[in-house]
C-alpha positions in Angstrom: 78.2 -3.6 81.2 79.9 -1.5 78.6 81.9 0.8 81.0 83.9 3.3 79.0 83.5 3.4 75.2 86.2 1.4 73.5 89.5 3.2 73.7 93.1 2.4 73.1 93.8 2.2 76.9 97.3 1.8 78.0 98.2 -1.1 80.3 97.9 1.4 83.3 94.1 1.0 83.3 91.7 3.9 83.8 91.2 6.6 86.4 88.1 6.5 88.6 86.5 9.8 87.6 86.7 9.2 83.8 85.4 5.7 84.4 82.3 7.0 86.2 81.8 9.7 83.7 81.7 7.1 80.9 79.1 4.9 82.5 75.4 5.1 81.6 72.9 6.5 84.1 71.4 3.1 84.8 74.8 1.7 85.6 75.6 4.6 88.0 72.2 4.0 89.7 73.2 0.4 90.4 76.6 1.5 91.7 74.8 4.1 93.9 72.5 1.5 95.6 75.6 -0.6 96.4 78.0 2.2 97.6 75.5 4.6 99.2 72.5 2.6 100.0 69.1 4.0 100.8 69.9 7.7 100.6 67.8 9.6 98.0 69.0 9.0 94.5 70.5 12.1 92.8 68.5 13.0 89.7 71.4 14.0 87.4 74.3 12.1 85.8 76.8 14.6 87.1 75.6 14.5 90.7 75.7 10.7 90.7 79.3 10.8 89.4 80.3 13.3 92.0 78.7 11.4 95.0 80.2 8.1 93.8 83.6 9.4 93.1 83.8 10.8 96.7 82.5 7.6 98.3 84.7 5.2 96.3 87.9 7.1 97.3 87.2 6.6 101.0 89.3 3.6 102.4 86.9 2.8 105.2 84.0 2.6 102.8 86.0 0.4 100.4 86.9 -1.9 103.3 83.3 -2.2 104.4 82.0 -3.0 100.9 84.8 -5.5 100.3 83.4 -7.5 103.2 80.1 -8.0 101.4 81.8 -10.1 98.7 82.2 -13.9 98.7 85.6 -15.4 99.0 85.6 -16.2 95.2 84.8 -12.6 94.4 87.5 -11.2 96.7 90.0 -13.6 95.2 89.2 -12.5 91.6 89.3 -8.8 92.6 92.7 -9.1 94.4 94.2 -11.1 91.5 93.4 -8.1 89.2 94.8 -5.6 91.8 98.0 -7.6 92.0 98.5 -7.5 88.2 100.5 -4.8 86.6 98.5 -1.6 86.4 95.6 -3.4 88.1 94.8 -4.7 84.6 94.3 -8.2 83.1 93.3 -9.5 79.7 89.6 -10.3 79.4 90.5 -13.7 78.0 92.1 -14.7 81.3 88.7 -14.3 83.0 86.8 -16.0 80.2 89.1 -19.0 80.2 89.4 -19.2 84.0 93.1 -18.8 84.1 93.2 -15.6 86.2 93.8 -17.3 89.6 94.2 -20.8 90.9 92.3 -19.9 94.1 88.9 -20.0 92.4 87.4 -22.8 90.1 87.7 -21.8 86.5 83.9 -21.8 86.0 83.3 -19.3 88.8 85.8 -16.7 87.8 83.7 -15.1 85.0 80.6 -15.1 87.3 82.5 -13.4 90.1 83.9 -10.8 87.6 80.4 -10.0 86.4 79.3 -9.2 90.0 82.4 -7.0 90.5 81.5 -5.1 87.3 77.9 -4.5 88.5 79.3 -3.0 91.7 81.8 -0.7 90.0 85.0 -2.6 91.1 85.9 -3.7 87.6 85.9 -1.8 84.3 86.1 -3.5 80.8 87.9 -1.4 78.3 89.5 -1.9 74.9 93.1 -3.0 74.9 96.0 -1.4 73.1 96.4 -1.9 69.3 96.6 -5.6 68.5 95.2 -6.7 71.9 91.7 -7.8 73.0 89.6 -6.2 75.7 91.1 -5.9 79.2 89.5 -5.7 82.7 90.9 -3.2 85.2 90.2 -1.8 88.6 89.8 2.0 88.5 93.2 3.4 89.4 92.4 5.2 92.7 90.2 2.2 93.9 93.1 -0.2 93.0 95.5 1.8 95.1 93.2 1.6 98.2 92.7 -2.1 97.7 96.5 -2.6 97.3 97.0 -0.8 100.6 94.3 -2.9 102.3 96.0 -6.1 101.0 99.4 -5.0 102.2 98.1 -4.3 105.7 96.2 -7.6 106.0 99.1 -9.7 104.8 101.6 -8.5 107.4 101.7 -10.3 110.7 101.0 -8.2 113.9 104.5 -9.0 115.2 106.0 -7.2 112.2 103.8 -4.2 112.7 104.2 -3.6 116.5 107.7 -5.1 117.1 111.0 -4.0 115.7 112.3 -7.5 116.2 109.4 -8.9 114.2 109.9 -6.3 111.4 113.6 -7.2 111.1 113.0 -11.0 111.0 113.2 -11.2 107.2 116.4 -9.1 106.9 119.7 -10.6 106.1 122.7 -10.2 108.4 124.4 -7.9 106.0 121.3 -5.7 105.9 121.1 -5.6 109.7 124.8 -4.8 110.0 124.5 -2.0 107.5 121.4 -0.5 109.2 123.2 -0.7 112.6 126.2 1.2 111.1 128.6 -1.6 111.8 131.4 -3.0 109.6 130.5 -6.2 107.9 132.2 -9.3 109.3 131.8 -13.0 108.9 128.0 -12.8 109.0 127.6 -15.3 111.8 124.9 -15.6 114.5 126.9 -13.6 116.9 127.2 -10.7 114.5 123.5 -10.8 113.7 122.6 -10.7 117.4 125.0 -7.8 117.9 123.4 -5.8 115.1 119.9 -6.5 116.4 120.9 -5.4 119.8 122.3 -2.2 118.4 119.1 -1.4 116.5 116.9 -2.1 119.5 119.2 0.0 121.9 117.2 3.0 123.2 120.0 5.4 122.5 120.3 4.2 118.9 116.6 4.5 118.4 116.6 8.1 119.6 119.4 8.8 117.2 117.3 7.5 114.4 114.4 9.7 115.5 116.7 12.7 115.5 117.9 11.8 112.0 114.4 12.4 110.5 115.0 15.5 108.5 111.5 17.0 108.7 111.0 18.6 112.1 107.2 18.2 111.8 107.5 14.5 111.3 109.9 14.2 114.3 107.3 16.1 116.4 104.5 13.8 115.2 106.6 10.7 116.0 107.2 11.9 119.6 103.5 12.8 120.0 102.4 9.4 118.7 104.7 7.6 121.1 104.1 9.7 124.3 100.4 10.5 123.9 99.0 7.5 122.0 101.5 4.8 122.9 102.7 4.4 119.3 99.3 3.9 117.6 97.6 6.8 115.7 94.5 6.2 113.5 93.5 8.4 110.6 90.2 9.4 112.4 92.1 10.4 115.5 94.6 12.4 113.4 91.7 14.4 112.0 90.8 15.5 115.5 94.2 16.7 116.6 96.7 19.2 115.4 98.9 17.0 113.2 102.0 19.2 113.4 101.0 20.9 110.2 101.2 17.6 108.2 98.6 16.1 105.8 97.7 12.5 106.4 99.5 10.3 103.8 100.4 6.7 104.5 102.2 6.6 101.2 104.6 9.3 102.5 104.9 8.2 106.1 105.3 4.5 105.5 108.6 4.6 103.6 109.9 7.3 105.9 109.2 5.3 109.1 110.3 2.0 107.7 113.4 3.6 106.3 114.5 4.8 109.7 113.3 1.5 111.4 110.9 3.4 113.6 107.5 2.0 112.5 105.1 1.7 109.6 101.9 3.0 108.2 99.0 1.5 106.3 95.5 0.1 106.6 94.8 -2.5 109.3 91.8 -4.7 109.8 92.0 -6.2 113.3 88.3 -7.0 113.6 88.9 -10.8 113.2 91.0 -10.5 116.4 88.2 -8.9 118.4 89.8 -5.4 118.2 87.9 -2.4 116.9 90.7 -1.2 114.5 89.7 -1.0 110.8 91.3 2.0 109.2 94.6 3.6 108.2 97.1 3.9 111.0 100.6 5.0 111.9 102.3 2.5 114.1 105.6 2.9 116.0 107.4 -0.3 117.0 107.1 -1.1 120.7 110.8 -0.7 121.2 110.6 2.8 119.8 107.7 3.8 122.0 109.6 2.5 125.1 112.8 4.4 124.1 110.9 7.7 123.8 109.0 7.1 127.0 112.2 6.4 128.9 113.7 9.7 127.6 110.7 11.7 128.8 110.2 10.2 132.3 109.1 12.6 135.0 111.8 14.7 136.7 111.6 13.9 140.5 112.6 17.4 141.3 109.3 18.7 139.8 107.0 16.2 141.5 104.8 17.6 144.3 102.0 16.3 146.4 103.1 12.7 146.6 100.5 10.2 147.7 101.2 6.8 149.2 98.2 5.2 151.0 100.2 2.3 152.4 97.8 -0.1 154.1 95.1 2.5 154.7 92.5 0.5 152.7 93.1 -2.5 155.0 92.8 -0.3 158.1 89.4 0.9 156.7 88.3 -2.7 156.2 88.9 -3.2 159.9 87.1 0.0 160.8 84.1 -1.0 158.7 84.0 -4.4 160.4 84.3 -2.8 163.8 81.5 -0.4 163.1 79.2 -3.1 161.8 79.9 -5.1 164.9 79.0 -2.4 167.4 76.2 -0.5 165.5 72.8 -1.7 164.3 73.2 -1.1 160.5 70.1 -1.7 158.4 70.1 -2.1 154.7 67.5 -2.0 151.9 66.0 -5.1 150.4 68.7 -5.2 147.7 71.5 -4.9 150.4 72.3 -1.2 149.9 73.2 1.1 152.8 71.0 4.0 153.6 72.5 7.4 153.0 72.7 8.4 156.7 74.6 5.2 157.5 76.9 5.6 154.5 77.9 9.0 155.8 78.6 7.6 159.3 80.7 4.8 157.8 82.6 7.3 155.6 83.3 9.4 158.7 85.0 6.3 160.3 87.3 5.8 157.3 91.0 6.9 157.2 91.1 7.2 153.4 91.5 10.7 152.1 90.1 11.5 148.6 92.3 12.1 145.6 91.3 12.5 142.0 88.6 9.9 141.0 89.1 8.0 144.2 86.3 9.3 146.3 85.1 7.9 149.6 81.9 6.8 148.0 83.8 4.6 145.5 86.2 3.2 148.0 83.5 2.4 150.5 81.6 0.5 147.8 84.7 -1.4 146.8 85.5 -2.4 150.4 81.9 -3.4 151.1 82.0 -5.5 147.9 85.2 -7.2 149.1 83.6 -8.0 152.5 80.5 -9.5 150.8 82.6 -11.5 148.3 84.7 -13.0 151.0 81.6 -13.7 153.3 83.0 -11.4 156.0 79.6 -9.8 156.4 76.1 -11.1 156.0 72.6 -9.7 156.1 70.5 -11.4 158.8 66.9 -11.0 159.9 65.4 -7.5 160.0 67.7 -6.5 157.2 70.7 -5.8 159.4 74.3 -6.4 158.2 76.8 -7.9 160.7 80.3 -9.3 160.6 80.6 -13.1 160.3 83.0 -15.3 162.2 85.2 -15.4 159.1 85.3 -11.6 159.2 86.5 -11.6 162.8 89.2 -14.2 162.0 90.3 -12.1 159.0 91.3 -9.3 161.4 93.6 -11.6 163.3 95.7 -12.5 160.2 99.0 -10.9 159.4 99.0 -7.7 157.4 100.6 -9.2 154.3 98.1 -12.1 154.3 95.2 -9.7 154.6 96.6 -7.5 151.8 97.0 -10.5 149.5 93.3 -11.2 149.8 92.4 -7.6 149.1 94.8 -7.5 146.1 93.3 -10.7 144.7 89.8 -9.2 144.9 90.8 -6.0 143.1 92.7 -8.0 140.4 89.6 -10.1 140.1 87.5 -7.0 139.3 89.9 -6.2 136.5 89.5 -9.7 134.9 87.4 -9.9 131.8 83.9 -8.5 132.2 81.2 -9.1 129.5 82.6 -8.2 126.2 86.2 -7.8 127.4 87.7 -10.7 125.6 91.3 -9.5 125.9 91.2 -8.4 129.6 92.9 -11.4 131.3 95.9 -11.5 128.8 96.4 -7.7 129.1 96.3 -7.9 132.9 98.9 -10.7 132.9 101.2 -8.6 130.7 100.7 -5.5 132.9 101.8 -7.5 135.9 104.9 -8.8 134.1 105.9 -5.2 133.3 105.0 -4.1 136.9 107.3 -6.7 138.4 110.1 -5.7 136.2 109.8 -1.9 136.9 112.6 -0.3 138.8 111.2 0.9 142.2 113.7 3.8 142.2 112.3 5.3 139.0 109.2 7.5 138.6 107.2 6.5 135.5 104.6 8.2 133.4 101.2 6.7 134.4 100.6 5.5 130.9 104.1 3.8 130.4 103.2 0.4 131.7 99.7 0.3 130.1 101.2 1.2 126.7 103.9 -1.4 127.0 101.4 -4.1 128.0 99.0 -3.2 125.2 101.7 -3.0 122.5 103.2 -6.3 123.6 99.8 -7.9 123.4 99.1 -6.6 119.9 102.5 -7.9 118.8 101.6 -11.4 120.1 98.1 -11.7 118.5 99.2 -14.5 116.1 101.4 -16.2 118.7 98.5 -16.3 121.2 96.1 -17.6 118.4 93.7 -14.7 119.3 91.9 -14.8 116.0 91.0 -18.5 116.4 89.9 -18.1 120.0 87.8 -15.1 119.3 86.1 -16.8 116.3 85.4 -19.9 118.5 84.0 -17.9 121.4 81.8 -15.6 119.3 81.0 -17.9 116.4 77.2 -17.5 116.7 77.2 -13.9 118.1 75.2 -11.5 116.0 77.4 -8.5 117.1 80.7 -9.8 118.6 82.2 -7.4 121.1 85.4 -5.7 120.0 87.6 -3.6 122.2 89.2 -0.3 121.2 93.0 -0.4 121.4 93.1 2.9 123.2 90.5 1.7 125.8 92.7 -1.3 126.3 95.5 0.9 127.6 93.2 3.2 129.5 91.6 0.4 131.5 95.1 -0.7 132.6 95.9 2.9 133.5 92.8 3.1 135.7 93.8 -0.1 137.5 97.3 1.4 138.2 96.3 4.9 139.2 93.2 3.9 141.2 93.2 0.2 142.3 97.0 -0.1 142.8 97.2 3.4 144.3 94.4 2.6 146.8 96.1 -0.6 147.9 99.5 1.0 148.4 101.1 -1.0 145.5 102.2 2.3 143.8 102.6 5.8 145.0 101.7 8.8 142.8 102.9 12.4 142.4 101.6 15.5 140.6 103.0 18.3 138.6 100.7 21.2 139.2 97.2 19.8 139.0 98.1 16.9 136.8 98.8 13.3 138.1 102.1 13.0 136.4 104.0 10.0 137.8 103.7 6.7 139.6 106.4 4.6 141.3 106.2 1.0 142.5 106.3 0.7 146.3 108.1 -2.0 148.4 104.7 -3.3 149.3 103.8 -3.6 145.6 107.0 -5.5 144.9 106.4 -7.9 147.8 102.8 -8.7 147.0 102.9 -8.9 143.2 106.1 -10.6 142.3 109.7 -11.4 143.0 112.3 -8.7 143.3 114.2 -7.9 140.1 118.0 -7.7 140.1 119.2 -4.3 141.4 121.9 -2.3 139.8 125.0 -3.1 141.7 126.3 0.4 141.5 123.3 1.9 143.2 121.3 0.5 146.2 117.6 0.6 146.0 115.3 3.0 147.7 114.2 0.3 150.2 117.8 -0.7 150.9 118.8 2.9 151.5 115.9 3.4 153.9 116.6 0.1 155.6 119.9 1.4 156.7 118.1 3.2 159.5 117.4 1.3 162.7 113.9 0.1 163.9 111.0 2.5 163.4 111.3 5.6 165.5 108.1 5.7 167.5 107.5 8.2 170.3 104.7 7.6 172.8 103.9 10.5 175.0 102.2 10.4 178.4 99.2 12.1 177.0 98.7 9.1 174.6 99.9 11.0 171.6 102.1 8.9 169.3 104.5 10.3 166.7 105.9 8.1 163.9 108.2 9.0 161.1 106.9 7.0 158.1 109.2 4.8 156.0 109.3 1.6 154.1 109.6 -0.5 157.3 106.8 1.2 159.2 103.8 -0.2 157.2 102.9 -2.8 159.8 103.4 -0.3 162.7 101.1 2.3 160.9 98.4 -0.4 160.4 98.7 -1.5 164.1 98.3 2.1 165.3 95.3 2.6 163.1 93.6 -0.2 165.0 94.2 1.3 168.5 94.4 5.1 167.8 92.9 7.9 165.8 95.0 9.8 163.2 95.4 13.4 164.1 97.4 15.0 161.3 100.5 14.5 159.2 103.4 16.7 158.4 107.0 15.2 158.7 105.5 12.7 161.1 102.3 10.8 161.5 100.4 11.9 164.6 98.1 9.5 166.4 96.2 9.5 169.7 95.5 6.1 171.5 91.8 5.9 172.4 90.0 3.6 174.8 87.2 2.5 172.4 89.7 1.2 169.8 91.9 -0.6 172.3 88.8 -2.3 173.8 87.5 -3.2 170.4 90.8 -4.9 169.6 90.9 -6.7 172.9 87.3 -7.8 172.4 88.3 -9.3 169.1 90.6 -11.7 170.9 93.9 -9.7 170.9 95.4 -9.6 174.4 96.6 -6.4 175.9 100.1 -7.8 176.4 100.7 -8.1 172.6 99.5 -4.5 172.2 101.9 -3.2 174.8 104.8 -5.4 173.4 104.2 -4.1 169.9 104.3 -0.5 171.0 107.4 -1.1 173.0 109.2 -2.9 170.2 108.8 0.0 167.9 109.3 2.8 170.5 112.3 5.0 170.7 112.2 4.9 174.5 110.4 2.9 177.3 106.6 3.4 177.3 105.4 6.0 179.9 104.1 4.0 183.0 100.8 5.7 182.9 100.2 4.6 179.4 100.9 0.9 180.2 98.7 1.1 183.3 95.9 2.7 181.5 96.0 0.2 178.6 95.8 -2.7 181.2 92.8 -1.0 182.9 91.0 -0.5 179.6 91.6 -4.2 178.7 90.4 -5.3 182.1 87.0 -3.6 181.5 86.3 -5.8 178.5 84.0 -8.8 178.8 83.2 -11.0 175.9 80.0 -13.0 175.1 79.9 -15.5 172.3 76.9 -15.0 170.1 75.7 -17.7 167.7 72.5 -18.2 165.6 71.2 -21.7 166.2 68.2 -23.7 165.2 66.7 -25.1 168.4 64.9 -28.5 168.1 62.8 -29.6 171.0 61.0 -32.9 171.4 59.5 -34.8 174.3 60.9 -38.1 173.0 64.7 -38.1 173.3 65.1 -40.9 170.9 63.8 -38.7 168.1 66.5 -36.1 168.7 69.0 -39.0 168.9 68.0 -40.1 165.4 68.3 -36.5 164.1 71.7 -36.0 165.7 72.9 -39.3 164.1 71.8 -38.2 160.6 74.8 -37.8 158.3 73.4 -34.6 156.9 73.0 -33.0 160.4 76.2 -34.2 162.0 78.3 -31.3 160.8 75.5 -28.8 161.9 75.2 -30.0 165.5 76.3 -27.3 167.9 75.3 -28.7 171.3 72.9 -31.2 172.9 71.2 -29.0 175.6 69.5 -31.9 177.3 67.5 -35.1 176.6 64.7 -33.0 175.0 66.7 -30.2 173.2 69.2 -30.1 170.4 70.9 -26.9 169.0 72.0 -26.8 165.4 74.4 -24.2 163.9 72.1 -22.0 161.9 74.8 -21.5 159.1 75.3 -25.2 158.6 71.7 -26.5 158.7 70.8 -28.3 155.4 68.3 -26.2 153.4 66.1 -29.2 152.9 66.1 -30.3 156.6 62.3 -30.2 156.8 61.9 -32.5 153.8 64.5 -35.0 155.2 62.8 -35.1 158.5 59.4 -35.6 156.9 60.7 -38.8 155.2 61.6 -40.0 158.7 58.1 -39.2 159.9 59.2 -36.2 161.8 57.5 -32.9 161.2 58.8 -29.4 162.1 56.3 -26.9 163.5 
């Protein structure tokens, strides 16, 4: 390939457009097939040049084409890019001295392929020099940015501490604005602490001279969690700025706020392969903390407490007293769904509809074998389901929480889900329960921490091992990573009472960790000594103030210590309405249902009295005892009844090791009852080997 006609090119190489204009039509057509593909071939030299010039200046296209080369071809190309002016002597390629990473005999072969693809140009050298090979200037700049982005570890991109690891103590002290001292470990740690201090970070943001850049930095932190791609920037109002990583990178790094460049995280299983602006995780957190919601502006606060658990009990009770048929695939009919939803306490909010919540609770009951479908396609509670209702509230809640967290573990294609969930729980446990947070704060922190730990967690190696033979390995979008965690917090955790939510206008603007969330998902963090926690302040009040009226109406002022009382009242009463107090009315059907499940009336009366402000009205106590006295229980069990005129045959069956655990009762010399749930599935075959046949 001749490239440009021999010229006296300077060491700086050649620009892309003159290079293309100097190529022959046949060469441009070869370039076009590689860079553009099967699109119709332009008929003129000028149009070919125009289309190729535009395509070869696009970083995403360059990155995609670079992946088509072999390792040797990429090594040769990047060796030229790393040289001064992206230019090397032709003799270095011919003699095989260009790079030690490729055998000498393969260097010229690789260079020929690069020339046929338009990545290398061969031009005449300056006076007294032989021919040189160069990468067209604009193409070389893109390749250099790609190389810089791929060479930097993720920790140095997403973490201020990682970015500063290579700095000397004197450099850190100067950046922190401190006076240089002895330069010891203590001084280094002090400087690092100052640079990571949220107040110091906000000062550095304020020191950015261009107001448009400051506005962009804040938007990237608050709206995108510190990560903005070039394609996303093109769809938003970029504060009047033009996209330029060459401008943004030195500015961000100079103020120790972040960086900019091209990233390729596909080897980690992350769909991120373009130019990005990245703010360090510490910077994102500092800006998020400064913009936390103002409690005075928060309205319509929602805290479901243990309502989901109360609805689990109501569903079990309904299935126990009604004949509920399901389709062949186990789905409820529409009429029955509406009746079940009418039984539920849950009140809809946002995307949490009664349909979704009912499906989630039914899935929980099925997963735990608390319900089963028996003959005639009817769904009924199991013994395990009835026992579940007798457990303590916290024990029941832990099972429900584990189920919801299990739904958030990795599904198909979500390679990163488990690690992200673990980081979210770490930040959740450390959250101050007195502070309202933006709903995206914890998801952004977990996502950014994960991205900074990609090398430390050996994510690239694990992803390559798991999807080594996959034709299209699944890769997750970094924005979807954070959004899935946000959905878990604002839907799953809110439903379970682990967080409470509040709105500003029509927007869900804040969440706060509840005492129940702290108790179920981790140990308490240290409190600020100067200020007691919300739970401690509320705990200063005496036992829950419960008022039971003679007309069976109950008033309860809700608080952090009333969760169990509310859950108990939901089992024996109907909710009427809520204002400053929760209003209930005790009803006979619910009291009898609870007694029928094995809870005596005396514990019911004792629980009411222990939480009541005054002695219970005598008529209420008498009526509760009368209601309980009207309850009779009958034990129901599905059994397999074996009858035989020869008692010794039943004796042999009863003695079988496989049947011993299934024996319910010997009903007489000629009848044996086996527990239908424990009968071995191959019982008929086992008996046949003994010469006994079922009929």
